[in-house]
N, C-alpha and C positions, 0 to 999 in steps of 0.2 A: 500473600498467594505468590505462587509458584508460575513464571512465565510459561506460556503453552507454546511449545515449539514444534508441535506434530504438523504435519504436512495435510494441507486441506485440498488439494487438488479436487478430489471426487466430489465435496460439497457444495465447491464452487463452481464446478461444471455442472454438476445436475441441476442446479438453481439457474445457471444461464440457459440451461437447455428447457427448462420448467417456464422459463418468462418466454421463449423464443415460441413453444407449442402452445402458449397462450395467446399468443400471435400479437406478443408487445413488439413494436417496430423500433424502437432504439433503445439501446443500454448504454451504460456505462458503468465500468466496474474499477473500484479502487481496490489492489491487492498488496498485500506485502510481498516483498520479494523472497526468494527460495532461500533455503538453508545454506547459513553462510559460519565463517569462523566468527570466535570470539577473541576477546582479549583482555587481561587483568586489568591494563593499561586505558584507560578511557580516551586518551589523547587519541590514540589508533583507531577510535571507533569508526572515523570515516572510512579508512582504509581496508577494514575487513570484507575480503573475497569470499565468493561462494565457496563451499566446499565440494568435492567431486560429486557426493550424494547432490547436492543441490542444484549443480550443474545438470543433473538427471532429471530430478523434479521438474526444473523449468520445461528444457526439452520436452518431457512427457508432457506436460500441460499444454503446451502447443499442438502435439500431436492429437490430443484431446477434445481440442475446440472444432467444433464442425466448420466444413469449407464454408458455410455462409451463416451468421453475416461474418464480412470479412475483418479480422483486426486491425484497428488502428492503435499504434503503441505510443504510450507516452512513458516518460519516467521520470523520476529523482536524478541529480547528477551523480550520486553516491555509487559507487564501482558496483557493488551489488546487484544495485537496481538496475543499471544498463545493462551487466552480462545476464541479469533474469529476463529482460526484454529482448534482447539480443536472442537468448536460448529459446524463448517462447516462438520467436520468430522464425528460429530454423527448425523447430519440431512442425511448427504449421506448414511451413513453405516445403520441406521435406516429403510430408506426408501428403497435400493436396496441390502441389507443384504450382502453387499462385505467390506470385513475388508481392512482399509487403513494402509499403511505402518504410523509410527510414524510423528508426524512433527518435520521438521527440522529445528532447530534454526540458522539464520545466521547474522553475524553482519553488513553485507551488506544491510540489510532489517532495521535495526536500525538507529537513527542518527548517523551515521559514521563521517559526513561532521563536526558536531560541534567539534572542537579542543578544545577550551577553555570556557567550560559552564559556569564557575562563570564570565568571562566577556561576554558571549553572552547574557545571562538572562537579566541582568539590561539593556542593548542595547535596547532586544527587549521590555521590560515595558516600557523605554522611546518613543522608535519610534513607537509600534505598530506593529502588525505582517507583514501587507503588505509592508509598507515603508523600515523595516529591509529587507524583502525579496527582494524588488525593490533594496536597497541598495547593497545587496549581489550578486546578477545577474549582476549589474553593476560595480562590483568589487571596490566598495568602503567599505568594510569589511574586515580588515587586516586577512588574510590567517593563521596568529595564533589563529585566533579565529574560521573562518569559511573556511574550505576547498574551494578552486577555485571552482566555479559552474558550468564552462564548464565540469571540471575534475570529479565532483560529479556526472555531468549526463554521462558521458562516463563511468563510472565503473558500475552504475547502470543497461546501457544499455546493457555492456558486460557481465554482472551478469545474466540478463534475456535471452540474447541470449545462455550461456553456460547452462542455465536450459534447452533450447528446444534443444540444440545439445547431451544431458545427457538423454533425454526422450527415455524410452523403447515404443514399439507400442502401440497405444491405452493406451497413460497418457497424463494427462495435467498436466502442472506446474501451481500452486496456491500460490502466494507469498504473503502473508498478510504483510502491512507495514504501512506507514505512510504518509499523505497528503504531509507533506515538503519532502517526498523521492519521490513523483510522480511530485511535481512542475517542479524542474530542467528538467525531462525528456520533458514536454509540452512546457518549454521555449525553450531550447537549441536543442532538439531533434526534435519537431513536430511543431517549430515556432510559438505557441500560446503563447502571452504575458500574464503574469500575472495578469494585472490588467482587462483585460477582459477575460480570459480562465482560471484562475488559482485554481478556486473553484473545490474542488473534494469532493464528496458528501460520506456517507458512504458505503462501498463495490461498490465503483466506482473505477477506476481505468483507467490505460493503457495495451493494449494487443501486445505482440510479437507473430510474425508468421511467 
């Protein structure tokens, strides 16, 4: 299965607006970061920044948000996620002249489920992303390397629900993360098999309400 690197801003914004128009009072959204550089060297993975187009996409995502509810931003500690959150902030602020809180960095939005990166990377390179993910989801990867996938989905789900509970009136939580953080939620919470529904485009994600 080829990775879907399409930009999904319109689909994400349309879904948010549909929920708001349906009088949903509290929303938290887990989205993938914007378009970024890639490297053949897996060890450089944590350091890949946004492309120029990716910067524009993130800024445009911010301008596409309605003035209300007001975004409350969270992100992974990875640079591409911090950049994405920052530019969403700048797009929203420039359009609406509303100052936002600073982005909140949280480890749950990062690859916390990778327990031994030095053992995981060779396996990913050998098997390829999709076979490795299927082996992970089918409990064929030792938990000393990758945390139990269903437990991972529960941790992520609990985190997103907590964000909803802690929102003030007229706020929306926007949590910038990675496609691999979204995959377990689709597999274990939504019942969407990775082989047919695993792809997550840039600025695409899962909405909790």
